[in-house]
N, C-alpha and C positions, 0 to 999 in steps of 0.2 A: 504494499500499499503506500502511496506517495506521501511524503509529509512536507508541507509548505509552512510559510509563516507570514502573518499579516503584520506590517510594519508600522500600525497606527501609533504605537506607544514610544516610538524612538525617532525623534527628529534629528536627523544627520544626513549627510551626503548619501544619495542612494547607492553610489557605488560602494561605500563602506558597508551598507546593509547587505548588498548582494554578495560582496566578498565574503562577509562573516558567514552568511547562509551556505555558501559554496563549501567553505573550509570546514563547516560542521557536519557536512553530509545531507543538507536539505535538498530536496528535489526543485523547490521553486519558491516563489513569493506570491502572496495575495496582496497586491499593492493597494496602498490607502486611496480611498476614493477622493483624490483631489486632482482633477485632471489638469487644472491650470498650474500646478506646482511642477509637474514633470515635462521634460523634453522627451517625447516619445522615441524619437530616433536615437536619442543618447541611451535612454534605458534599454531598448532593444539591443543595441550593441554591446552594453554591459551584460545582459543576459546571455548573449551569445558567447561573450568573452569568458564567462565564469561558468557556462554550461548549465544554466538554470532555466527553467520554464516560468512564464506568468501563468499561474493558475486562474487568476480572476482578480476581482476587486470587490470592495465592500463600501457600500454608501455611508458617508459619516453624516449623520443627520443632526447638525448643530443647530443653534437657534434659528428659526425661520425656515429650515428645510423640513417640510411637512406635507405629505400627500393628503391629509385630512384637515388642513387648516381652514378656518372659517372664511378667510379672505381668498377669493379665487386667484388674486395675484400671487400669493404665496404658494398655492398649489400648483399653478402654472410654472412658476420659477423652479419649484422642486422638481417638477417633471423635466424640465429642461437640464437641470443638474444631473439627474440620474441619466439621461440620453447622453450627456457629454461623458459621463463615466463609461457608459458602454462603448462609445467611441474610443475612448483611451484603451481599454482592455482588449477590444478588437484589434487595434493597431499594433498592440503588444503580443498578439497571438494567443490571448487567454481565452478561457472556456466559460467563465462563470462570472455573474455579478450577483452578489448577495444584497438584497434590499430590505433594509428596515424601513417600514412605511411611515412612520410617525418620527416626530422630533424626540430624540432621546432625552429623558428627564421630565417630559411633559406627561403629567398623569391627571390632568383636569381636562374633561371634554369640552369641546366647542359647539357641538351639536348633539342631537339625539343619535343613538347607535345606528339607526337604519340610515341616516343621511350621511354620516361619517363613512360608513361601509360603502355607500353608493359613490361617494367622492373618491374613495381609494380605488374601487374597481375601474371607475372611469379613466383615473390617471395611469393606473398599472395597464390597461389595455392599450393606451397610446404608448407606453413605454415598451410593452411586449411586442408591439408591431415593429418598432425600430430594432429591438434586440434580435428578432427573426431575421431581418435584413442583414444583421451583422454577423449571425450565426453565434450568438452569446446566449447561454441559458440564464434564465433568472431563477434564483432561489429566495423565497420570502423567509425571513428570519424573525421568530417570535422572541422576545426579551422577556425578562421578568418583570413582575408587577410594579417594582420600584423604579423601573426606568421607562415604562410605558404603560398606558391604560388600554392600548388598542389590540395588540396581537400578542398573547402570552404563552400560548400552548400549540403543540404539534397540530391538534385536530382543528384549531382555529386557522392555522396556516394552510392546512389542506383544503379547508372550505373556501378561504380567499383565493388559493391558486385555482381551484376548480372553476370559479366564476370569471377568472381572468382568461384562462386558455388551457387547453389540455397539455400543452408543452411547458407549462410553468411549473416549477418545482418548489421544494422547501429546503432551507438550510437550517439544521439544528445546532445548538451550542450546548455542550455538557454542563456548563456552569449554570445556564438558564433552565435546562432541563431538571437539573438537580432541585431546583428551588420550586418550579411549577408542576411538574408531572408526578402523578401518583406512581408511576414505574417508569423511570427514564429508559430502561431497556426495552420495554414494551413499546414506548413511543417511537423508538427507532424502527422497531419491526412494523409498527403500524404505518410508519411514513413510507417504508419500503422503497419502491421504484420511483417514488417522486423525491426521494433524497438526493439532491444534486451538490450539496456542500455540507461539511461537517467541522464546527469549530471546536478546538479543544483548550480547556484549562481545568484545573482541578476544582474540587467542590468550593474551595476558598478563593477561587480565581487566581490562586498562585500558579506556577509552572507545574506541568504535569509531574506527578510523583510527589508533590508536596503537600498532599491532602489525602482524602479517604477514598476517592473514586477507584473503583476496580478496573484498571485499564485492560488487562487481558480479557475480561469479560465485555467490556465496551467494544474492542476490536473484533472479538468472535461474533458478537451481536451484529456489528456493521457487515461482516461478511455474510452472515445468515440473511441479513436483509438484502444481499446482493449489491452493497455499495461498492463501487470500485473506483471512486473519486479520490480526492486528496483529504487528508487530515490537516486543517489549518489552525496552526498554534496561535493562540490569542490570549495569552496570559497578562494579568495586570498585577504586579507586585506592589503591595502597600508599603508606605515608608513607616518605620517604626522611629517615632519621635520621643521614645522613653530611654532610660539608661540601659535597657536590655538590647538595644539596637546593635546590629552587626556593624562594626567599625567601617568595613569596607564600603558601606552605605554613604559614609561621609567624604569619601575620595571625589576628586574633580570628576565631573560628568564626562569630560573629553568631547562634548558637543554643546551646542546652544540651542535655544528655543525661542520663538517669538512669544510676545505676551499672550497672544491668542493660543499658540501651541501649548505653552505651559498651563493655561487655564484649563485647556481641554484635558491634558494629563491628570491635573489636580482633581478635576470634576470627576475623574474615573478612579480616585482614590490612590494614585500613585505620584510619583515626582520623577525628576531626572536623576538617573543613578550613574554610576561609573561604568565606562566601557566594559571593564573587566567584570563587573557583577552582572550587567546585562547579558554579557556574553555567556557567562556561567549558566544563567537560567536557561538560555537557548540551548546550550549544549546538553544540560542535564535533561531537558525536555525530550529531545530527539533520542537520547540514549535509553530513556525509559520507554518510549514508545517503541523503539526497535526491539527491546528486550521483552515487550509486552506482546509482540507479534505483528506490529505494523510493517 
C-alpha cells in the first residue's frame, strides 16, 4: 500500500518537503490545497527529481471558504477555489481531491438543514463536472463535530456523494472516525468501493504509533474493503507548554511562517517545531505503517 503525506502543517520550501519524504521512503505527497502558492512546473520537476508521485490535494477551508455559506458570493468563491485546486492537482499528475465542504471551525448553521444540503449538492455538482474533465476523483471528507456541524460520519458522506454523482467518493480519516463512528472498522467496510482516500493520524492526532489505534487491524480492514489507494499521513503534534515538554521542541524551527500560516497551525493545536523533531515524527510514522502491513 502506498504511503503519502499531506504537507499542511509544515510551511517550508516545497523542495525541502519533497526531499524529506523521498529520503524517508514515502511514495508521494498530498499537496496542500493552495494553488496560488505553488509553481506547478517547478513542483512537477521536483517530484520527478526525487521520484515521488502527487497523490492529490486537500481543500483548506479557512474562513470564508464554505460551500454552504448563506451568502451566495461566498459559495461561488468557494466553488472556484476548489476548481483551482483541481486544476493544480491535475497539472501535477495527481488522482484525488479531498473536499471538506464547509469552513473548518464553523459549528453554527446559517440556514435550515435542507437548505444547506441543497446548496452543497448544487456546488459540488459544478465542481464534479470540472473534476471529470480533469480526470480527478472527488473524496468527500467528514470531520468531527468540534470542527464542523455539517458532515461528521461516513454514512452522511456516502449520502452526499450519492446525490452529487455516481463517481463521487469518500475520504475517511482515522482521527475523525475514532470520535464519531460507533465502529471505526465497520465504517471503513461500509464505505467499501466508495473509499478513494484515507487519512491517518493516531487517536490523539499525533503521529501513527503514538496512540491507541490498532494499525495492523486498520490496514487489514482497508484491504478487506478493497481499498488500493494511498494512506495519507496527516498528524498534528500538539506543543507542550509545561515543564514536562521535550526540550527538542524548543529548538529553532529551521523555517518561517507568515502570520496567517502560523495562525492556521496554532488553530489546529500545534506550532512550528524544529526540522529534526518534525522529521522524526514523519520517520516514525512510515516505519510504523510499514511494520503494520502497509
